[in-house]
N, C-alpha and C positions, 0 to 999 in steps of 0.2 A: 242291426240291423239293415237297415235306411240301405247302403251301401249291395249288400246278398241277395233286395227285392233290386236294385237298379237305379235307387235314386243316383240323382246327377248331379246336386245340392242340397242344405242341409239352409234350412229354414229358422232364424229367432227373433224375437221385439228386439226392439232398438232397445230398451231397458226396463229390468226386472228393478220394481219398487225393494228398494233396502240390497240391493245385489248386481252392485256395478261389474260391469266381467274384468277387470282388472283382480277379483278378489283371487283366492288361491281353488274356494270351493270346483269353481271350472276348467281346475285343470286337468281331470281326469274326460271331459267334452274338448278340449282343446286337444287331448295324447290319440282322438279315436278321430276326428276329422285331420290329426294328420297322417294315423296310420293309414287312414282310408283316401285318404287327396280327396272329398269329397268339401267341396271351398261353401264357406257358410254367408248367408244373405241376410243385410239386416234393412231391415222394410223402414221405411219415414212412418210415424205417429202408430208405430205396435208397441205393446207395452203399459200405453195406460193412452184413456179419452184426448187425443189433439186440440177436441174442442174445448181449452181449459176460458179463451176469450169470450166475451159475453158485447151486448149492447154497438156501436157505434163501430167501423172498424173490425167488428168481432174476425168475418169471413177473414178478412185478410190478414191481420195477424195470425189469425190460427195457419194459416196457408202455410206464410215465413218463417212464421219463428218453429214448428213443429218438423219442419223442414231440413233448418239447417241447426238451431239447436240439439234436436233430437238427435242428427247425423251423425254431428262434433260428439256423439259421445263413446258411440263403443269408438270410432277412428282414435279419440285419444286413448279411452284405457286402455284398445289391445295395446298401441303403440309407444306409451309412455312408462308404459307398468312392466311391463319386464316379458306379456303375453308372447309377442309376438316373438325377443331373443330368445327365450327358453325354446320358441313352438315355431321351428325358422319354416317347417312348410304348412305350417296352418294356412289359409288362401282366406279374402273375409272383400265381400263387395256390401258397399253404401247405393241403397237400393232407393229408386226416384226420390232424390233429394237435389237431384239436377249437385253442378260441378262451379258454379260460378266463387261459393266462398272457399271452398278444396285450393286452391291456391292461400286463400288468408289462413287457412287454421294448420296445414304446414308447418309458414316460416312462423305462426304464431309457438306452435311446440317446438320447435330448434331454437325459439328466439329466449323462447320461458327459460330453457333446461340451461342458456347462459346466461342471464341473468340471473337466473331464483336460483341458482347452479349450488351452492348453500344449504340449502331446503327439498333440492332435489332428489329423489333414494325412488327406485336401485341409480345406482349408476354404471346409464347402459354405453358399449363402446360403439352403440351408429346412434346418427341424432332422430330421430322417434321419422323425423318428414325419409327416413328414409328406411324407413319400417314398412312402410307405404307403398312407399316406390318396392323395394321389392312380394312384397304379400297383399297391398292391395287393390282393389280398384270400385270408382263410384258410375253411377250410369245415370246418363238427364236427355233429355227430351228437344227443348226450344233453351238453346243457355246461350246467346253467345259471348257474354263474358267469360265462359268459362272458357270456349273457345281461347279467344285472346290471352287467354292466363293458362294455355296450359303447355307451356315454356317451364315454369313454374314447378308440373303439374307433375309428366308428363302424358304422353299418348299415348301409349303405352299400356296405359290405368286407368282408359277412358272406357265407356262402352254405351254407342246411343241406342236408345229405345222410346219407341213412339210413345209408347203406355198406353195402348186401345187397350178397349173403348174408352177410357177415362180422358173427360175435357179437361183437365189438364197437358194431357197430351199433346200430340201433334197428331195426332193422325184425324183428319186424313188427307192430312197437308201434311206430312214427311215431309215430303219431294220436294218442296217450297220452302221448305224450313232447311232442309241439308245444301238445300242451292244457298240458301240465304247466311246460311253462320258458316259451315265450308266448303263455299266453292272456290275460295282462294289458297285451300289447303291444297302438299304436296298428295297425287294419285296415295303413293302408298299410305301419307299420313291417313289420310282418309278409306282410305281399303282396312287399315287397324282397327279406328272409330269405330267405321260401321260393321266389324264382321270378324276381321282376324284376330281381336282380344280375345272376344267371344269366346268363339270358339278353340283357343286358346286355351 
C-alpha cells in the first residue's frame, strides 16, 4: 500500500521491545520491502524513550548512548542474523546517529564472527560488514571522526544531512561544516556524500 501511494521509504523504530529484528516474524515485512524496492529507515531514539539517564550528565549520557547503542541494534541484527543474506534486495538506513562509531561496529561484527566462530549462527557466506556495504547507509551531520574513518565504511554508504531544524544538527551552518569536515575530500567523493548516494 505504501508503494502504491507513492511513498519513497518506510520508517521503523530502532527497536521494538521484546521483538528484535533478527526474529523470523519480520520475514514477510523484509520480503515486501524487497519486492517494492522501498528502503527502510531506522531513526535513533525511536521504539523507546531515549531519556533513560537522569541527574548529573543525564542530557549528555542520553544523547550519546541512544545515538550509538540504539543504532547498533538494527545494524547488527540485520547484518549478522542472515536477514540481509536472505533478502539481498532489502535496503536500510540508520538515521541521525552519526558515523564516527560505524567503522568500529563494522570491524567488531567481523571480528566477533571469527573469534567466536564456535557460537556464531547462522554461518553466512559474507562478513557482516559486507552486508552493510552492500545494503546499508548511515546519515550524519557534523562528524569529522566519521569522515576520517570513511575508508573503513565506504563513502558510497554515507548520507549527509543538516537535520534542520534540530539544534543538534548543523543548520544554519551547513556550508561551514561541510568545508571544515569535507574540504580535503576529492570532489567526486564529496558529491556522493552530499547527494549522490541519497539520489541513488
